[in-house]
C-alpha positions as CSV (number, residue, x, y, z in Angstrom):
1,M,42.1,63.5,6.7
2,A,41.5,59.9,5.9
3,V,38.2,61.2,3.3
4,K,40.3,63.6,1.5
5,T,42.4,61.1,0.9
6,A,39.6,58.3,0.0
7,R,38.2,61.3,-2.8
8,D,41.9,62.0,-4.0
9,V,42.1,58.4,-4.9
10,E,38.4,58.0,-6.1
11,S,39.0,61.0,-8.4
12,L,42.4,59.8,-9.5
13,K,41.1,56.7,-10.6
14,A,38.3,58.3,-12.3
15,D,40.8,60.1,-14.4
16,V,42.7,57.0,-15.1
17,R,39.8,55.5,-16.8
18,T,39.1,58.7,-18.5
19,L,42.5,58.3,-19.8
20,D,42.3,54.8,-20.5
21,S,39.1,55.1,-22.8
22,K,40.5,58.0,-24.4
23,I,43.5,56.0,-24.9
24,S,41.6,53.1,-26.3
25,L,39.7,55.3,-28.5
26,I,43.0,56.7,-30.2
27,A,44.2,53.2,-30.4
28,Q,40.6,52.4,-32.3
29,K,41.2,55.5,-34.9
30,M,44.6,54.5,-35.9
31,N,43.1,50.8,-36.9
32,T,40.8,52.9,-38.5
33,I,43.5,54.6,-40.0
34,E,45.4,51.6,-41.0
35,K,42.6,49.6,-42.5
36,N,41.8,52.5,-44.6
37,E,45.5,53.0,-45.6
38,E,45.3,49.2,-47.0
39,V,42.3,49.8,-49.0
40,I,43.7,53.4,-50.5
41,G,47.2,51.1,-51.5
42,R,45.2,48.5,-52.9
43,T,43.1,50.9,-55.1
44,I,46.1,53.0,-56.1
45,V,47.7,48.8,-57.1
46,A,44.7,48.6,-59.3
47,H,44.6,52.0,-60.7
48,N,48.4,51.3,-61.5
49,Q,47.6,48.4,-63.0
50,R,44.5,49.9,-65.2
51,I,47.0,52.9,-66.5
52,K,49.7,50.2,-67.5
53,E,46.5,48.8,-69.6
54,L,45.6,51.6,-71.1
55,E,48.8,52.6,-71.8
56,E,49.5,49.4,-73.6
57,Q,46.5,49.7,-75.6
58,K,47.4,52.9,-76.5
59,G,50.6,52.0,-77.8
60,S,50.1,48.7,-79.6
61,G,49.0,50.0,-82.8
62,P,46.5,52.1,-84.6
63,S,42.8,52.3,-83.3
64,E,39.8,54.5,-84.1
65,S,40.2,58.3,-82.8
66,S,37.3,58.1,-80.3
67,S,37.9,55.2,-78.7
68,S,41.8,56.6,-78.5
69,S,40.3,59.9,-77.0
70,A,38.2,57.8,-74.7
71,N,40.9,56.2,-73.4
72,T,43.3,59.2,-73.0
73,A,40.3,60.7,-71.0
74,D,40.2,57.6,-68.6
75,L,43.9,57.2,-68.2
76,N,43.9,61.2,-67.5
77,G,41.2,60.9,-65.3
78,L,42.7,57.7,-63.3
79,R,46.3,59.4,-63.2
80,E,44.2,62.6,-61.2
81,E,42.7,60.0,-59.1
82,L,46.0,58.2,-58.6
83,K,47.7,61.7,-57.5
84,E,45.1,62.5,-55.1
85,L,45.2,59.0,-53.5
86,K,48.8,59.0,-53.3
87,K,48.2,63.0,-51.3
88,D,45.7,61.5,-48.9
89,V,48.0,58.5,-47.8
90,Q,50.9,60.9,-47.2
91,E,48.7,62.7,-45.3
92,M,47.1,59.9,-43.1
93,R,50.8,58.5,-42.6
94,Y,51.7,62.3,-41.4
95,I,49.1,61.8,-39.1
96,L,50.3,58.6,-38.1
97,N,53.5,59.5,-37.2
98,S,52.6,62.5,-35.4
99,I,50.4,60.7,-32.9
100,N,52.1,59.9,-29.5
101,P,49.5,58.8,-27.2
102,L,51.5,59.4,-24.4
103,E,51.8,63.2,-25.4
104,F,48.4,63.6,-24.3
105,V,48.5,63.8,-21.0
106,T,51.2,64.8,-18.9
107,M,51.9,64.5,-14.9
108,D,51.7,68.4,-14.8
109,Q,48.5,68.1,-16.4
110,I,47.2,65.5,-14.4
111,K,48.2,67.2,-11.2
112,E,46.7,70.4,-12.6
113,L,43.6,68.5,-12.9
114,M,43.6,67.0,-9.4
115,K,44.4,70.6,-8.0
116,E,41.3,72.0,-9.9
117,R,38.9,68.9,-8.5
118,K,39.9,70.2,-4.9
C-alpha cells in the first residue's frame, strides 16, 4: 500500500509541475498581449496625431488639388487603420478579461486524471 501511495504522490507531483508550467506559459502569453496592447496604444496615439495634422493642413487654406486628394487618401487610409487597431485592441481586452487561470483545471479534473492514471 505504501508503494501505491508513493506512486500517487509522484503522479500528483508530476501533474502539479505540468499545471505549473501551463500557468507560467499563460502568464507569459498575457505579458506578451499586454506589451502588444501598449504598442498598439502608442500606434493609435501616433495615428490620431497624424490625422489631426492632416485635418489641420486640410482646413488651413487652399492648396493644390493633387496634394489635397493625396492627403484625403492618406487620411482615409489612416482612419481605416485606426478602426482596425481599435478592433484588435478590443479583441485583446476581451481575451485578457476572459482568461482566468484558475478555471483551466478544477479539483474534479485532477481527481479524474488521477483515476485514469491508476
